[in-house]
C-alpha positions as CSV (number, residue, x, y, z in Angstrom):
1,M,24.3,41.5,10.9
2,L,25.0,39.3,7.7
3,Y,28.3,37.9,7.1
4,R,29.5,36.6,3.7
5,A,32.0,33.8,3.5
6,N,35.6,34.5,2.4
7,L,36.6,32.2,-0.4
8,Q,39.9,31.0,1.1
9,G,41.4,27.9,2.6
10,T,40.5,24.2,2.2
11,G,40.0,21.1,4.4
12,M,38.0,18.0,4.7
13,T,34.9,18.4,6.9
14,K,32.2,15.9,8.1
15,I,28.6,17.0,8.6
16,A,25.6,15.3,10.3
17,F,22.7,16.8,8.4
18,F,19.3,16.8,10.2
19,G,16.6,17.2,7.6
20,H,12.8,17.0,7.9
21,D,12.3,15.0,4.6
22,A,15.0,12.9,2.8
23,A,12.9,13.1,-0.3
24,D,12.7,16.9,-0.4
25,A,14.4,18.2,-3.4
26,A,15.8,21.4,-1.6
27,I,17.5,19.1,1.0
28,R,19.0,17.0,-1.9
29,R,20.3,20.2,-3.5
30,R,21.9,21.3,-0.3
31,V,23.5,17.9,0.4
32,V,24.7,17.5,-3.1
33,A,26.2,21.0,-3.0
34,L,28.1,20.2,0.2
35,Q,29.4,17.0,-1.3
36,A,30.4,18.9,-4.4
37,D,32.6,21.1,-2.1
38,G,34.3,18.0,-0.7
39,I,32.3,17.8,2.5
40,A,31.2,14.3,3.8
41,V,27.6,14.2,4.8
42,T,25.7,11.7,6.8
43,G,22.0,12.3,6.8
44,F,19.8,12.1,9.9
45,M,16.5,12.6,8.2
46,M,12.9,12.0,8.6
47,R,10.8,11.1,5.5
48,R,7.4,12.0,4.1
49,R,7.7,10.3,0.7
50,A,10.2,8.0,-1.1
51,P,13.1,9.9,-2.5
52,L,13.7,10.1,-6.3
53,A,17.4,10.0,-5.7
54,Q,19.6,9.9,-2.7
55,E,23.4,10.1,-2.8
56,W,24.4,10.1,0.8
57,I,24.4,7.6,3.7
58,N,21.2,8.3,5.7
59,I,19.9,7.4,9.2
60,D,16.2,7.1,8.9
61,L,14.5,8.9,11.8
62,G,11.0,7.9,10.9
63,E,8.0,9.1,9.0
64,T,6.2,12.3,9.5
65,R,3.1,13.8,7.7
66,D,2.5,17.3,6.2
67,G,0.5,19.5,8.7
68,A,0.5,16.8,11.5
69,F,2.2,19.0,14.1
70,V,1.4,16.9,17.1
71,Q,2.7,13.8,15.3
72,R,5.9,15.7,14.1
73,I,6.6,16.9,17.6
74,R,6.4,13.3,18.9
75,Q,8.7,12.2,16.1
76,V,11.3,14.8,17.1
77,F,11.7,13.0,20.4
78,R,11.6,9.5,18.7
79,G,14.0,10.7,16.1
80,A,16.5,12.1,18.6
81,R,16.7,8.8,20.3
82,I,17.2,7.0,17.0
83,A,19.9,9.4,16.0
84,A,21.7,9.1,19.4
85,K,21.9,5.2,18.8
86,A,24.1,6.0,15.8
87,A,26.5,7.6,18.2
88,D,29.6,6.7,16.1
89,E,28.3,8.6,13.1
90,L,27.3,11.6,15.2
91,R,30.6,11.6,17.0
92,S,32.6,11.6,13.8
93,A,30.9,14.7,12.6
94,D,32.8,18.1,12.8
95,V,29.4,20.0,12.9
96,I,25.8,19.2,13.1
97,Y,23.7,21.0,10.5
98,A,19.9,21.3,11.3
99,R,17.3,22.4,8.8
100,N,14.2,24.1,10.1
101,L,13.2,24.5,13.8
102,D,11.8,21.1,14.5
103,M,15.0,19.4,13.2
104,L,17.1,21.8,15.3
105,A,15.3,20.7,18.3
106,C,15.9,17.1,17.3
107,A,19.5,17.7,16.7
108,F,20.0,19.2,20.2
109,L,18.1,16.3,21.9
110,A,20.3,13.8,20.0
111,K,23.4,15.7,20.9
112,R,22.3,15.6,24.6
113,H,21.4,11.8,24.5
114,A,24.8,11.0,23.0
115,G,26.7,13.3,25.3
116,L,28.4,15.3,22.5
117,S,29.7,18.9,22.4
118,T,29.6,19.1,18.6
119,P,28.8,22.7,17.4
120,V,25.3,23.1,15.7
121,I,24.4,25.2,12.7
122,Y,20.7,26.2,12.2
123,E,19.5,26.7,8.6
124,C,16.3,28.6,8.2
125,L,14.7,28.7,4.7
126,D,11.2,29.7,5.8
127,I,9.7,31.6,8.9
128,H,6.6,29.6,9.8
129,R,3.5,31.7,10.4
130,L,3.2,30.3,13.9
131,L,6.5,32.1,14.9
132,C,5.0,35.4,13.7
133,R,1.8,35.3,15.8
134,K,1.3,38.0,18.4
135,D,-0.3,35.6,20.9
136,P,0.9,33.1,23.5
137,V,1.6,30.5,20.8
138,G,3.8,32.9,18.9
139,W,5.6,34.1,22.0
140,T,6.2,30.6,23.3
141,L,7.6,29.4,19.9
142,R,9.9,32.5,19.6
143,A,11.2,32.0,23.1
144,F,12.0,28.4,22.2
145,E,13.6,29.4,18.9
146,G,15.7,32.1,20.7
147,W,16.8,29.7,23.5
148,L,18.1,27.2,20.8
149,L,19.6,30.0,18.8
150,K,21.9,31.0,21.7
151,K,23.2,27.5,21.6
152,C,24.1,27.6,17.9
153,R,27.4,28.3,16.4
154,A,25.8,30.0,13.4
155,L,22.6,30.7,11.5
156,I,22.2,30.2,7.7
157,V,19.4,32.0,5.9
158,S,18.4,32.0,2.3
159,S,17.1,35.7,2.2
160,P,18.3,38.7,3.9
161,A,14.7,39.7,4.7
162,F,14.6,36.8,7.2
163,V,17.2,38.6,9.2
164,R,15.7,42.2,8.9
165,E,12.1,41.0,9.5
166,H,12.5,38.2,12.1
167,F,15.9,37.4,13.6
168,D,17.1,41.0,14.2
169,R,13.6,42.0,15.3
170,Y,13.2,39.3,18.0
171,Y,16.6,38.1,19.0
172,S,19.7,39.9,20.1
173,G,23.1,38.5,20.9
174,G,22.5,35.4,18.7
175,P,25.1,33.6,16.4
176,K,26.6,35.0,13.3
177,V,24.3,34.8,10.4
178,F,25.4,33.7,6.8
179,L,23.5,34.2,3.7
180,V,23.4,31.2,1.5
181,E,20.9,31.8,-1.4
182,N,18.9,29.2,-3.1
183,R,21.2,29.2,-6.1
184,L,22.0,26.2,-8.4
185,T,24.8,23.9,-7.2
186,G,28.2,24.6,-8.6
187,G,30.0,22.2,-10.8
188,A,27.0,20.5,-12.2
189,D,26.3,20.4,-16.0
190,Y,23.0,22.2,-16.7
191,G,23.3,22.2,-20.3
192,D,22.5,25.0,-22.8
193,R,21.2,28.1,-21.1
194,G,18.4,28.4,-23.6
195,V,19.6,31.2,-25.9
196,G,17.1,32.3,-28.5
197,N,14.3,29.9,-27.4
198,K,12.1,32.5,-25.5
199,A,8.8,33.7,-27.0
200,Q,9.7,33.2,-30.6
201,E,6.1,32.9,-31.7
202,A,3.9,36.0,-31.2
203,G,0.4,35.2,-29.9
204,K,1.6,32.2,-27.9
205,L,2.9,32.2,-24.3
206,R,4.2,29.4,-22.0
207,I,4.1,30.2,-18.3
208,G,5.7,28.0,-15.7
209,W,5.2,27.5,-12.0
210,V,8.1,25.3,-10.7
211,G,9.0,24.0,-7.3
212,N,7.0,23.6,-4.2
213,L,3.3,24.3,-5.4
214,R,1.8,25.3,-2.1
215,C,0.0,28.6,-2.9
216,R,-3.8,28.5,-3.5
217,R,-3.9,32.2,-4.8
218,S,-1.0,31.5,-7.4
219,L,-2.9,28.5,-8.7
220,D,-6.1,30.5,-8.9
221,L,-4.4,33.5,-10.7
222,L,-2.8,31.1,-13.3
223,C,-6.0,29.1,-13.8
224,S,-7.8,32.5,-14.3
225,V,-5.2,33.4,-17.0
226,A,-5.7,30.0,-18.6
227,G,-9.5,30.4,-18.8
228,Q,-9.3,34.0,-20.0
229,F,-6.7,33.4,-22.8
230,G,-7.5,29.9,-23.9
231,T,-5.1,28.3,-26.4
232,Q,-2.9,31.4,-26.6
233,V,-1.5,30.5,-23.2
234,E,-0.1,27.2,-21.8
235,I,0.4,26.8,-18.1
236,R,3.0,24.2,-17.1
237,L,3.3,23.1,-13.4
238,H,6.3,21.1,-12.2
239,G,7.0,20.0,-8.7
240,V,5.3,18.8,-5.5
241,V,1.8,19.8,-4.6
242,A,0.9,20.7,-1.0
243,K,-2.4,19.1,-0.9
244,L,-3.0,20.5,2.5
245,E,-3.0,24.0,1.2
246,I,-4.6,23.2,-2.1
247,P,-6.8,20.0,-1.5
248,D,-8.8,20.7,-4.8
249,F,-5.6,21.0,-6.9
250,D,-6.5,18.3,-9.4
251,E,-10.1,19.4,-9.8
252,K,-8.9,23.0,-10.4
253,I,-6.5,22.1,-13.3
254,S,-8.8,19.6,-14.8
255,R,-11.1,22.4,-15.9
256,H,-8.4,23.9,-18.1
257,P,-7.0,21.9,-21.1
258,N,-4.2,24.4,-21.3
259,V,-3.0,23.7,-17.8
260,S,-0.7,20.5,-17.4
261,F,0.9,19.1,-14.3
262,H,4.2,17.3,-14.8
263,G,4.8,16.1,-11.2
264,R,8.1,15.9,-9.3
265,Y,11.4,16.6,-11.0
266,R,15.1,15.9,-10.2
267,S,17.4,18.9,-9.8
268,P,19.7,19.5,-11.6
269,E,18.9,16.6,-14.1
270,D,15.5,17.9,-15.3
271,L,15.9,21.6,-15.1
272,S,17.1,22.2,-18.6
273,E,14.2,20.5,-20.2
274,I,11.8,22.2,-17.8
275,Y,12.9,25.7,-18.5
276,K,13.4,25.3,-22.3
277,G,9.7,24.7,-22.4
278,L,8.9,28.0,-20.7
279,D,8.8,31.7,-21.7
280,V,8.2,33.1,-18.3
281,V,8.2,31.6,-14.7
282,W,5.6,32.7,-12.1
283,S,7.5,33.6,-8.9
284,G,4.7,34.7,-6.5
285,D,3.8,33.2,-3.2
286,F,1.0,33.9,-0.9
287,M,0.8,31.0,1.4
288,E,1.9,33.1,4.2
289,A,0.9,36.5,2.8
290,G,2.5,39.6,4.5
291,L,5.1,37.4,6.3
292,N,7.3,34.6,5.0
293,S,5.8,34.9,1.4
294,V,7.0,38.6,1.3
295,W,10.5,37.8,2.7
296,L,11.7,34.6,0.8
297,L,13.8,34.3,-2.4
298,P,12.7,31.1,-4.1
299,N,14.7,28.6,-6.2
300,R,12.8,29.4,-9.3
301,I,14.3,32.9,-9.7
302,Y,17.8,31.3,-9.8
303,E,16.8,28.4,-12.0
304,G,14.8,30.6,-14.3
305,G,17.5,33.2,-14.4
306,Y,20.2,30.7,-15.3
307,F,18.1,29.4,-18.2
308,R,17.3,33.0,-19.2
309,T,13.6,32.6,-18.4
310,P,12.3,36.0,-16.9
311,A,10.3,35.9,-13.7
312,I,7.0,37.4,-12.9
313,A,6.8,38.6,-9.2
314,P,4.6,40.7,-7.0
315,A,6.0,44.1,-6.4
316,G,7.0,45.0,-2.8
317,T,8.2,41.5,-1.9
318,E,11.9,40.5,-1.6
319,T,11.5,38.4,-4.8
320,G,10.1,41.5,-6.7
321,N,12.9,43.7,-5.2
322,W,15.4,41.1,-6.5
323,V,14.0,41.2,-10.0
324,E,13.8,45.0,-10.1
325,H,17.3,45.5,-8.8
326,R,18.7,43.4,-11.6
327,A,16.0,44.8,-14.3
328,C,15.6,41.2,-15.4
329,G,11.9,40.5,-15.2
330,F,8.4,41.6,-14.5
331,T,6.9,42.9,-11.3
332,L,3.2,43.5,-10.7
333,E,1.2,45.7,-8.5
334,E,-1.9,44.6,-6.6
335,P,-4.6,43.7,-7.5
336,L,-2.9,40.9,-9.4
337,E,-6.2,39.7,-10.6
338,K,-6.1,42.7,-12.9
339,S,-2.4,43.3,-13.4
340,L,-1.4,39.8,-14.3
341,P,-4.0,39.4,-17.2
342,T,-3.0,42.9,-18.5
343,L,0.7,41.8,-18.7
344,I,0.0,38.5,-20.3
345,G,-2.1,40.3,-22.9
346,D,0.6,42.8,-23.5
347,L,3.2,39.9,-23.9
348,L,1.0,38.1,-26.3
349,D,0.8,41.1,-28.5
350,D,4.5,42.0,-28.2
351,P,6.9,39.3,-26.9
352,T,10.0,41.5,-27.5
353,R,10.1,42.4,-23.7
354,I,10.6,38.7,-22.9
355,R,13.5,38.5,-25.2
356,G,14.9,41.7,-23.8
357,Y,14.8,40.4,-20.2
358,S,16.2,37.0,-21.5
359,C,19.2,38.9,-22.9
360,V,19.7,40.8,-19.5
361,L,19.7,37.5,-17.7
362,G,22.2,36.1,-20.1
363,E,24.6,39.0,-19.4
364,L,24.4,38.8,-15.6
365,P,27.3,36.9,-14.0
366,E,26.8,33.2,-13.8
367,E,27.4,33.2,-10.0
368,T,24.2,35.3,-9.7
369,F,22.4,32.1,-10.3
370,V,25.1,29.3,-9.5
371,Q,26.9,29.0,-6.3
372,P,30.5,28.9,-6.8
373,L,32.3,25.6,-6.0
374,G,34.0,25.9,-2.6
375,F,31.5,28.5,-1.3
376,L,29.8,26.2,1.1
377,R,33.0,24.7,2.3
378,Q,34.3,28.1,3.2
379,V,31.0,29.0,5.1
380,I,31.4,25.8,7.1
381,T,35.1,26.2,7.7
382,Q,34.5,29.7,9.0
383,I,31.7,28.6,11.3
384,I,33.7,25.7,12.8
385,G,36.5,28.2,13.5
386,A,34.1,30.7,15.1
387,K,34.1,31.4,18.8
388,V,31.7,29.3,20.8
389,P,28.7,31.2,21.9
390,S,28.3,31.7,25.6
């Protein structure tokens, strides 16, 4: 069952935040949101790259590499001992906040080494495909996750589908589950929402793919559109590329002069400029097709929604359902290799549908896209006051 936080009460709280990559934009967003709500955060984080910005005290738990699972497992043990040496910082925390399964394991090991009884929160923003396998590997990992879950004070998820399709399916008697969507951080100045800048010129279309660029099929679809429509379409890519998933990323985009890659960006500082340059935002993901990719709710639907940039999403996914429920964007049936070019052609001929959805987005309550100030504080306060699991 999902619980929603009651926005009541106040109080200073200290959190020890265990994260897999101090440079990850999503981790920075969460830490900044916690700080905006008056929560003191000390990071206990590994790293995969140098951060663009870091506004918190951080205990470096060592370096890991994308896809290097054996090395990451070893680093969990090393990182736990490093964290335990910072016992004073750990001991001062009211709660330990662990993002992703490997960091949850690291947090419990650190807690054990330091001899602490601090409650632990597990935040899950992706269900890794290994956890969904129907073989001994999947069974073992789910048993491990279930064992750790029973020790947690609460579970935070970014999509209700994670509860329906994974946690309710495999685990019973676990901790309370709270929904904390990937909305923009409250209290920040995001600038003009982009009124009137969408698809003003017929015969031209700017399509964005923003965030974690990890899906080969998405890139292939967008490159195909770029090749088919030429100078009528511009594809703009912003974010971090998962080179393990798309090792030929640079080669693919180099074939298309109307595809541009703008690299990493800062959130919220760069969002206004990014979305002002887009008419629609691609919101499909197939890296874990049929599983996590169907269940997730990505940052880009909230970012794009705030800046009145309609999403294009595959029908039958949680993202597609989110868009359809609010009647604020485009959903496409399979095969996308046919339906996406058809939609692009229609929008080039008649951009009024983009302007219509942009107006719908502008009329939705701002909290649809922006997390209210105080929301996370209330979630954490309720969790700390919850009954300790047996």
